[in-house]
DRENLO-570415 format. One line per field, with one value per atom (N, C-alpha, C): residue number from 0; atom name; z, x, y. Coordinates in steps of 0.2 Angstrom, whole numbers, plus 5000, padded with zeros to 4 digits. Layout:
N
seq c(NUM/...) .
atom c(CA/...) .
pz c(Z/...) .
px c(X/...) .
py c(Y/...) .
This chain:
180
seq c(0/0/0/1/1/1/2/2/2/3/3/3/4/4/4/5/5/5/6/6/6/7/7/7/8/8/8/9/9/9/10/10/10/11/11/11/12/12/12/13/13/13/14/14/14/15/15/15/16/16/16/17/17/17/18/18/18/19/19/19/20/20/20/21/21/21/22/22/22/23/23/23/24/24/24/25/25/25/26/26/26/27/27/27/28/28/28/29/29/29/30/30/30/31/31/31/32/32/32/33/33/33/34/34/34/35/35/35/36/36/36/37/37/37/38/38/38/39/39/39/40/40/40/41/41/41/42/42/42/43/43/43/44/44/44/45/45/45/46/46/46/47/47/47/48/48/48/49/49/49/50/50/50/51/51/51/52/52/52/53/53/53/54/54/54/55/55/55/56/56/56/57/57/57/58/58/58/59/59/59/60/60/60/61/61/61/62/62/62/63/63/63/64/64/64/65/65/65/66/66/66/67/67/67/68/68/68/69/69/69/70/70/70/71/71/71/72/72/72/73/73/73/74/74/74/75/75/75/76/76/76/77/77/77/78/78/78/79/79/79/80/80/80/81/81/81/82/82/82/83/83/83/84/84/84/85/85/85/86/86/86/87/87/87/88/88/88/89/89/89/90/90/90/91/91/91/92/92/92/93/93/93/94/94/94/95/95/95/96/96/96/97/97/97/98/98/98/99/99/99/100/100/100/101/101/101/102/102/102/103/103/103/104/104/104/105/105/105/106/106/106/107/107/107/108/108/108/109/109/109/110/110/110/111/111/111/112/112/112/113/113/113/114/114/114/115/115/115/116/116/116/117/117/117/118/118/118/119/119/119/120/120/120/121/121/121/122/122/122/123/123/123/124/124/124/125/125/125/126/126/126/127/127/127/128/128/128/129/129/129/130/130/130/131/131/131/132/132/132/133/133/133/134/134/134/135/135/135/136/136/136/137/137/137/138/138/138/139/139/139/140/140/140/141/141/141/142/142/142/143/143/143/144/144/144/145/145/145/146/146/146/147/147/147/148/148/148/149/149/149/150/150/150/151/151/151/152/152/152/153/153/153/154/154/154/155/155/155/156/156/156/157/157/157/158/158/158/159/159/159/160/160/160/161/161/161/162/162/162/163/163/163/164/164/164/165/165/165/166/166/166/167/167/167/168/168/168/169/169/169/170/170/170/171/171/171/172/172/172/173/173/173/174/174/174/175/175/175/176/176/176/177/177/177/178/178/178/179/179/179) .
atom c(N/CA/C/N/CA/C/N/CA/C/N/CA/C/N/CA/C/N/CA/C/N/CA/C/N/CA/C/N/CA/C/N/CA/C/N/CA/C/N/CA/C/N/CA/C/N/CA/C/N/CA/C/N/CA/C/N/CA/C/N/CA/C/N/CA/C/N/CA/C/N/CA/C/N/CA/C/N/CA/C/N/CA/C/N/CA/C/N/CA/C/N/CA/C/N/CA/C/N/CA/C/N/CA/C/N/CA/C/N/CA/C/N/CA/C/N/CA/C/N/CA/C/N/CA/C/N/CA/C/N/CA/C/N/CA/C/N/CA/C/N/CA/C/N/CA/C/N/CA/C/N/CA/C/N/CA/C/N/CA/C/N/CA/C/N/CA/C/N/CA/C/N/CA/C/N/CA/C/N/CA/C/N/CA/C/N/CA/C/N/CA/C/N/CA/C/N/CA/C/N/CA/C/N/CA/C/N/CA/C/N/CA/C/N/CA/C/N/CA/C/N/CA/C/N/CA/C/N/CA/C/N/CA/C/N/CA/C/N/CA/C/N/CA/C/N/CA/C/N/CA/C/N/CA/C/N/CA/C/N/CA/C/N/CA/C/N/CA/C/N/CA/C/N/CA/C/N/CA/C/N/CA/C/N/CA/C/N/CA/C/N/CA/C/N/CA/C/N/CA/C/N/CA/C/N/CA/C/N/CA/C/N/CA/C/N/CA/C/N/CA/C/N/CA/C/N/CA/C/N/CA/C/N/CA/C/N/CA/C/N/CA/C/N/CA/C/N/CA/C/N/CA/C/N/CA/C/N/CA/C/N/CA/C/N/CA/C/N/CA/C/N/CA/C/N/CA/C/N/CA/C/N/CA/C/N/CA/C/N/CA/C/N/CA/C/N/CA/C/N/CA/C/N/CA/C/N/CA/C/N/CA/C/N/CA/C/N/CA/C/N/CA/C/N/CA/C/N/CA/C/N/CA/C/N/CA/C/N/CA/C/N/CA/C/N/CA/C/N/CA/C/N/CA/C/N/CA/C/N/CA/C/N/CA/C/N/CA/C/N/CA/C/N/CA/C/N/CA/C/N/CA/C/N/CA/C/N/CA/C/N/CA/C/N/CA/C/N/CA/C/N/CA/C/N/CA/C/N/CA/C/N/CA/C/N/CA/C/N/CA/C/N/CA/C/N/CA/C/N/CA/C/N/CA/C/N/CA/C/N/CA/C/N/CA/C/N/CA/C/N/CA/C/N/CA/C/N/CA/C/N/CA/C/N/CA/C/N/CA/C/N/CA/C/N/CA/C/N/CA/C/N/CA/C/N/CA/C/N/CA/C/N/CA/C/N/CA/C/N/CA/C/N/CA/C/N/CA/C/N/CA/C/N/CA/C/N/CA/C/N/CA/C/N/CA/C/N/CA/C) .
pz c(5030/5028/5021/5020/5013/5010/5004/5000/4994/4992/4986/4982/4976/4972/4969/4970/4967/4963/4957/4952/4953/4955/4955/4962/4967/4974/4977/4982/4985/4992/4995/5001/5005/5012/5016/5021/5021/5026/5033/5036/5043/5048/5046/5050/5047/5050/5047/5048/5043/5044/5050/5053/5060/5065/5065/5070/5069/5062/5061/5063/5062/5064/5072/5075/5083/5085/5082/5084/5082/5076/5074/5079/5081/5086/5093/5095/5101/5101/5095/5095/5094/5091/5090/5097/5101/5108/5112/5111/5115/5112/5106/5103/5105/5105/5108/5115/5119/5126/5126/5123/5123/5121/5116/5112/5114/5119/5121/5122/5119/5119/5115/5111/5106/5099/5094/5087/5082/5083/5079/5072/5068/5061/5060/5057/5055/5048/5047/5041/5038/5034/5031/5026/5026/5021/5016/5010/5004/5001/4998/4996/5002/5005/5010/5015/5018/5024/5022/5016/5015/5018/5018/5022/5029/5032/5039/5041/5037/5039/5039/5034/5033/5039/5041/5047/5053/5054/5060/5061/5055/5056/5058/5056/5058/5065/5069/5076/5080/5076/5080/5081/5088/5090/5091/5090/5091/5085/5087/5081/5078/5072/5069/5062/5059/5052/5049/5042/5039/5033/5031/5025/5023/5017/5014/5012/5013/5010/5006/5001/4997/4997/5000/5000/4996/4994/4991/4993/4995/4997/4995/4992/4990/4983/4981/4974/4975/4973/4974/4981/4984/4991/4995/4992/4995/4995/5001/5002/4997/4994/4990/4994/5001/5005/5005/5000/4999/4999/5002/5002/4998/4994/4989/4991/4992/4993/4986/4985/4979/4980/4985/4986/4993/4994/5001/5005/5010/5015/5013/5012/5011/5017/5022/5028/5032/5035/5040/5047/5048/5054/5061/5060/5066/5072/5078/5084/5083/5078/5078/5081/5083/5085/5079/5077/5071/5073/5070/5071/5064/5063/5056/5056/5051/5050/5045/5047/5042/5042/5037/5036/5040/5039/5043/5044/5050/5051/5052/5048/5048/5050/5045/5046/5050/5048/5051/5047/5041/5037/5034/5032/5030/5036/5042/5047/5049/5048/5049/5045/5038/5033/5035/5037/5038/5044/5050/5056/5055/5051/5049/5045/5040/5036/5040/5045/5049/5054/5057/5063/5060/5054/5051/5051/5052/5051/5058/5063/5070/5073/5072/5075/5083/5086/5094/5096/5092/5094/5087/5087/5081/5084/5083/5085/5079/5080/5075/5077/5072/5073/5067/5068/5063/5064/5058/5059/5061/5058/5059/5061/5066/5068/5068/5065/5066/5069/5076/5080/5078/5076/5075/5069/5064/5058/5059/5065/5066/5066/5062/5061/5064/5065/5067/5074/5079/5086/5088/5084/5085/5084/5080/5078/5084/5086/5091/5089/5088/5086/5092/5093/5099/5099/5093/5093/5088/5090/5086/5087/5081/5082/5083/5079/5080/5079/5083/5083/5079/5074/5070/5069/5067/5065/5059/5057/5051/5045/5043/5037/5032/5026/5021/5020/5021/5021/5015/5013/5009/5011/5008/5010/5014/5015/5019/5017/5011/5009/5007/5010/5009/5002/4998/4992/4991/4986/4983/4976/4974/4967/4965/4969/4968/4967/4969/4969/4976/4977/4984/4989/4987/4992/4993/4989/4990/4994/4996/5000/5007/5010/5016/5022/5021/5026/5025/5030/5029/5027/5022/5020/5020/5022/5023/5018/5015/5010/5012/5007/5008/5005/5008/5005/5001/4995/4991/4989) .
px c(5108/5102/5101/5097/5096/5090/5091/5085/5084/5077/5075/5070/5070/5065/5060/5053/5048/5044/5044/5040/5043/5039/5042/5044/5044/5045/5051/5054/5060/5058/5060/5058/5065/5065/5070/5069/5074/5073/5071/5066/5064/5063/5060/5059/5062/5067/5070/5066/5067/5063/5064/5070/5071/5066/5066/5061/5054/5052/5045/5044/5048/5047/5047/5051/5050/5044/5041/5034/5029/5029/5025/5024/5030/5031/5027/5028/5025/5018/5015/5008/5005/5008/5006/5006/5011/5011/5005/5003/4997/4990/4990/4984/4984/4990/4990/4987/4989/4987/4980/4977/4970/4965/4968/4963/4965/4968/4970/4964/4963/4958/4952/4953/4948/4951/4946/4948/4946/4950/4948/4949/4945/4946/4949/4955/4959/4956/4954/4952/4958/4961/4967/4964/4966/4964/4969/4968/4972/4972/4977/4983/4988/4987/4993/4995/4990/4992/4995/4996/4998/5005/5010/5016/5015/5012/5011/5007/5002/4998/5002/5006/5010/5015/5018/5023/5019/5013/5009/5007/5005/5002/5008/5014/5019/5021/5018/5019/5013/5007/5001/5001/5000/5001/4994/4989/4982/4979/4974/4970/4966/4966/4963/4962/4958/4957/4959/4960/4962/4958/4956/4952/4955/4953/4955/4949/4950/4945/4949/4947/4950/4946/4949/4946/4951/4948/4952/4950/4955/4953/4958/4964/4969/4971/4973/4975/4981/4987/4993/4995/4996/4998/4992/4986/4980/4975/4971/4965/4959/4956/4950/4944/4944/4939/4933/4933/4928/4931/4928/4931/4926/4930/4926/4928/4923/4924/4925/4931/4933/4931/4934/4933/4930/4924/4921/4922/4919/4920/4915/4917/4912/4910/4914/4913/4907/4904/4899/4902/4901/4904/4900/4894/4890/4893/4894/4897/4904/4908/4915/4918/4924/4929/4933/4932/4935/4941/4947/4952/4954/4952/4954/4961/4965/4972/4973/4975/4976/4983/4985/4992/4992/4988/4988/4981/4980/4974/4975/4972/4973/4967/4963/4956/4951/4952/4947/4941/4940/4935/4934/4940/4940/4937/4940/4938/4930/4927/4920/4916/4918/4915/4915/4921/4922/4918/4918/4915/4907/4905/4897/4895/4899/4898/4898/4903/4904/4898/4896/4891/4885/4883/4877/4877/4883/4884/4885/4883/4883/4889/4895/4901/4900/4904/4904/4908/4914/4918/4922/4923/4928/4933/4939/4945/4949/4953/4957/4964/4968/4975/4978/4982/4986/4993/4997/5004/5006/5002/5003/4997/4997/4991/4994/4990/4991/4986/4986/4980/4979/4984/4983/4979/4978/4974/4967/4965/4959/4953/4948/4943/4936/4937/4931/4932/4928/4929/4927/4923/4921/4926/4931/4937/4942/4943/4948/4953/4959/4964/4966/4964/4965/4972/4975/4982/4986/4988/4993/5000/5003/5010/5015/5013/5017/5012/5013/5010/5015/5013/5018/5015/5020/5017/5014/5011/5007/5012/5016/5020/5018/5019/5017/5023/5021/5026/5025/5030/5029/5034/5032/5036/5033/5035/5032/5024/5023/5016/5012/5015/5012/5015/5010/5013/5012/5015/5014/5012/5006/5003/5005/5004/5005/5013/5017/5024/5027/5032/5035/5033/5028/5025/5030/5035/5039/5045/5046/5052/5051/5057/5057/5056/5059/5059/5053/5052/5048/5052/5049/5052/5047/5050/5045/5047/5041/5042/5047/5051/5055/5052/5050/5047/5053/5051/5056/5055) .
py c(5004/5002/5000/4995/4992/4996/4999/5001/4997/4997/4994/4998/4997/5001/4996/4998/4995/5000/4998/5003/5010/5015/5022/5024/5019/5021/5017/5021/5018/5016/5010/5008/5006/5007/5005/5000/4995/4990/4992/4989/4992/4986/4980/4975/4968/4965/4959/4953/4948/4942/4939/4939/4936/4939/4946/4949/4947/4947/4945/4938/4933/4926/4926/4930/4930/4932/4937/4940/4935/4931/4926/4921/4919/4913/4915/4921/4924/4924/4926/4927/4920/4915/4908/4905/4907/4904/4906/4913/4915/4912/4911/4907/4900/4896/4890/4889/4894/4894/4895/4900/4903/4897/4894/4889/4882/4880/4874/4870/4864/4859/4861/4866/4868/4867/4867/4866/4872/4878/4884/4883/4887/4888/4895/4894/4900/4902/4909/4911/4916/4914/4919/4923/4930/4935/4935/4933/4934/4941/4943/4940/4941/4947/4949/4944/4941/4937/4930/4928/4921/4919/4924/4922/4922/4927/4927/4920/4919/4913/4906/4906/4900/4899/4905/4904/4903/4907/4906/4899/4896/4889/4884/4885/4881/4881/4886/4887/4885/4884/4882/4874/4873/4866/4863/4866/4864/4860/4856/4853/4859/4860/4866/4865/4870/4870/4876/4877/4883/4884/4890/4892/4899/4900/4907/4911/4917/4922/4927/4930/4935/4941/4947/4953/4958/4964/4969/4976/4980/4987/4992/4989/4994/4995/5000/5002/5006/5003/5007/5007/5014/5015/5017/5018/5020/5015/5016/5012/5015/5011/5013/5015/5013/5015/5010/5006/5001/4994/4989/4982/4977/4974/4969/4962/4958/4951/4947/4944/4941/4933/4930/4923/4923/4919/4919/4912/4912/4906/4901/4895/4890/4885/4885/4881/4883/4878/4879/4882/4888/4892/4891/4888/4888/4885/4888/4885/4885/4887/4887/4893/4892/4897/4899/4905/4908/4913/4912/4917/4919/4926/4929/4931/4929/4930/4935/4941/4947/4949/4952/4955/4961/4966/4972/4975/4978/4981/4989/4993/5000/5003/5005/5008/5004/4997/4993/4991/4995/4994/4986/4983/4976/4972/4973/4969/4970/4976/4977/4973/4973/4969/4961/4959/4952/4950/4954/4953/4952/4957/4957/4951/4949/4943/4937/4936/4930/4930/4935/4935/4932/4933/4930/4923/4920/4912/4909/4913/4910/4906/4909/4906/4907/4902/4903/4909/4911/4917/4918/4925/4927/4932/4930/4934/4936/4942/4944/4944/4941/4940/4944/4949/4953/4953/4952/4953/4960/4965/4972/4976/4980/4984/4991/4996/5003/5006/5006/5009/5017/5020/5028/5028/5023/5024/5021/5018/5014/5019/5018/5022/5019/5012/5008/5006/5009/5008/5001/4998/4991/4986/4987/4983/4982/4976/4975/4969/4971/4966/4962/4956/4952/4949/4948/4945/4949/4955/4959/4956/4954/4952/4958/4964/4970/4976/4981/4988/4992/4995/4999/5006/5011/5018/5018/5024/5025/5026/5021/5021/5016/5017/5012/5007/5001/4995/4990/4987/4981/4976/4970/4964/4959/4953/4948/4947/4947/4947/4953/4959/4965/4968/4972/4974/4981/4984/4990/4989/4990/4989/4982/4977/4970/4968/4972/4971/4970/4966/4966/4961/4957/4952/4947/4945/4940/4942/4948/4950/4947/4944/4941/4946/4952/4957/4962/4967/4973/4979/4982/4989/4994/5000/5006/5011/5014/5019/5025/5027/5033/5038/5044/5050/5053/5054/5058/5065) .
């Protein structure tokens, strides 16, 4: 196993880039099938979903649009419990099919805020696509991840866009924290 050190924590390789890309392709195929003949708007949640969004969009064969929203809820390895919108959505969403692209859904608090904010703008539909989903951590029963690329256990992970205190986003693979 390959270990890396980020700041004061050690992480071990857990999911290879190859496996990630296979899962991204599979979830893109589902979206392509479900949205055939439609023109969805993908809303990518920054910063964490940038790599996932990039690879996902390379596999989407639909006519579509993409926009970005920036939310923040983490500090170090812990969620702060509150979600702050840093950059919002400027597009007209009325009558649009929206697919939120998120790096990871854990408690669901970020998605509740996004869903509430989007529902006021009268979209035709809103679905959630997440690279990672931790069902054991979900606290919001109203949140349903429609397109999970991977369901994972409750471990803290970094890489492929996910960070530890803003470090490790550039890693191609996923690494899991090693308890010391």
